[in-house]
N, C-alpha and C positions, 0 to 999 in steps of 0.2 A: 885807435880807429875812430872816426866818427861816424855815428849810425844816423842814417838819413831816414826820413818818411818811406822813402821807396822801399828801403829794407824793411820797415815794420809792415808796409803794406802785404809783403810776400807772407806774413805770416797768417793772413785771413785767405780762407778757402771759399767762403761765401759772403757777401756783404748782406747786411741786415740793419734795420734802425734799432737802435736801443730802447726797445719799448716794453712795458709790461707784457702786452699780449703776444709780441714776438719771444720773450723770455718763456711765458707759458707754453706757447708753442714748441719751442724747443727742447722742454722737458718730457712733453707728451710724444713728440716725435722722434725722440731718441736719437736725433741726428748729431753724431760725435765729431762733424766737420767743425775746425775753428772759424766763428764767425767774428763780424767787425763793422764798425761803422767809421768811414772816413771823412773828417771834417778839416777845415782850413789848417788849424794849428794843433790839432790833437786826433788821435786813433783810439777807438775802445774796442778792445779784443776779449773775446771770451771763448771759454770750451768746457765741456762736460766730459765725464767719461763715466764707465759703467760702476765703478766705485762711489761716484759723487753726482748725481743725477740732477740735484737740486741747489745744494748749497756750494756753487762755484763762484769764482770771484770775477769780477770785470776789471780788467788793467786798463787804464789811461794813459797813453804815451803822449807826452807834450812836446812841443817843437817850437823853436825860436824862428825868427824871420827867414832865417836860411835853410828851415828844414831840418835842421839837426835836432836830434833827440835830447833833452835837457832834463826830463824826470819821468819816472814811471809811479803812478800811483793805484792802488785797487779799493774795490769796495763791494760787498756783497749783492749779487744781483736782486733787483725788486721781487720776484717771487720767494726767494730765499728768506729776505726779509719779512714778506708777508706772512709766511707759512710759520715762522718765529713767533710773530705778533699775535696770529691766531690762536697757536697751542697756549700762548701765555694768558691770553685774555679767557679762553676756555678755561683752562685751569683755575684762574681768578673767581670765575663764574662760579665753580663747583664750590667755591669758599664762601661765597656772599651768600647768606641765607635769604630765602624767599620772604619768612616772616622774622625780622630782626628782633622784634619785642620778646619772641619765644625763643630765641636761639640761644642755647646754652654752650658756653665755652669749655667748660670741663666736661662736657658730657660728649663733645665732637672734636676733642684734642688731638685724637689719632689722625682723622683725615684732614684736619686743617696742616697738621704736620707733615703728614705725606704728602700733600699737595703743594704746599709751599716749598717743600724740599725738591720736588718733582720738577719744579719750575726752573729752581736755580739750577739742577742738573743737566737738564734739557738744555737750557742757553749754554752752559758752560760745556757740555758735549758737543752741540752745533758749532760752536766758536773753535773748538778744538780741530773739528773735521775740516772748518773754513781755512784756520792759519794751516794745516797740514798740505792743503790744497793750493793756497797760495807760494807755499816752500816749493813744492814739487814743480809747479807749472812755471815759476819764475826760474828755476834752475834750467828747464827745458826752455824756456825763451831766451835766457841767457846763453846757452849753448848754441840755438839757431843762429842767433844774431852776432856770435863770436865776442859775446862783451865778457871782457876778463875780470875775475874777482881775486883781487890779491890775495886773500884769506877768508876761506869758508868759515862763517861765523855761526858756530853751535850755540843754542841756546842753553843757558846754564839752569838745567832742571832742578838744582839745590839754591836758587837765589831767594832771597827772603821773601818775595811775593810768591813765588811757587811753593814755598814751605808751608806759608801761611794759608794758602788757598787748599793744600793738600790736608792740613792739619783740620779744616773744617769739612772738606767734602769727603775724604776718606771714613771717617767715622760714622758720619750722616748716611751715606752710601750704605755702610754695613747695618746700620741702625733700619733703615728705610727696608732692606731685604729682609732683616728678621721680622719687623712689623708685617710686612706683605706675607712671610710665611704663616705668622701667627693668626692673622687675619683669615686666611684661607681656611685653616681648621676651624676659626671661630665662626665666621661668617658663612664659609662654604661657597657656593656658587655665587652668592651676591657679591663676592669681593673678587671674583677671579679675574675680570678685566683688569682691574687696579693692580692685583696680585703680578700678574704677567707683564704689564708695563712696567711697573714698578722695578721688580727683578731685571727685566730686559735694558731698561735706561741705567740704572746703577751697575749693573754688570758690564755693559757696554761701556760705561765711563772708567770704571775700574782697570778693564783690559786694555782700552786704547792708551791711558795713562801710563800704565806700567810698560807696555810695549814701545811708547815713545822713549821713556826713561832708558829701557834697555837699547834701543837703535842708536841714542845719542852716547850712550857709554861704548857701544863698539865702534862708532864713528870718531871717537876720541883717542882710541886704542891705536 
C-alpha cells in the first residue's frame, strides 16, 4: 500500500517550524505532542518523551511528484547537537593549559586521561541513546502508518565493530571508575564533581550497553 503525504500529516499534532529556538522551547516546555513542519515535497516530524527530552531525532519524510512516500531519513535535533558540542568543547578547554610553557604532561596525566575518556564516553553514550530512540520511534511510526517490514533486523551486538568498541570502552570505563574512586580519597572534596560525573557517565554507559545486549538476546530467542 502506498503511503501518501496526507497519511504522514496525520502523525503531526501541532505544526511548528524546524528551528533551533522552537526545539529549545520544545525541551523547556516539556510538550510531548508530536510536532512537524510541512513543506511541498517533504515533512519533518519530531517527538520527545519523558525518557529522552533532549536527544530526540527529526524524521524527514520525502515524497515524489504524486505525493507518495519515497524515503525516510533522520538526524538529531539542533539543540541536542549543540549540547554535545558544548560539552565536548568544555572538556577540551579543561585539558588545554592556561600557561602552555609551564604545563607538565606527566604531572597532569591523570586529569588529561580522565577528561579525554570522558569526552569519548559521553559522545558514545549520547549516540547510543539517540540510536535507541530512532529505533523505538520508527517502530511506532511504521505501526501507525501500517508499513510492513518483512523481517525485523536485530543489530548484531557481536559484530567486529561492536567488539572492537567494547574492547576499548569497557576497560577504560572500569579504569576511569577506579581512578575516580582513588582521586576522591587522594584529593577529597576537590575532585568530588569529577568523581561523581565520571562514575555516573561510565556507570550509565556500561549499564545501558549491557542492557541492550540482553534485550537483543531476548528478542532473538
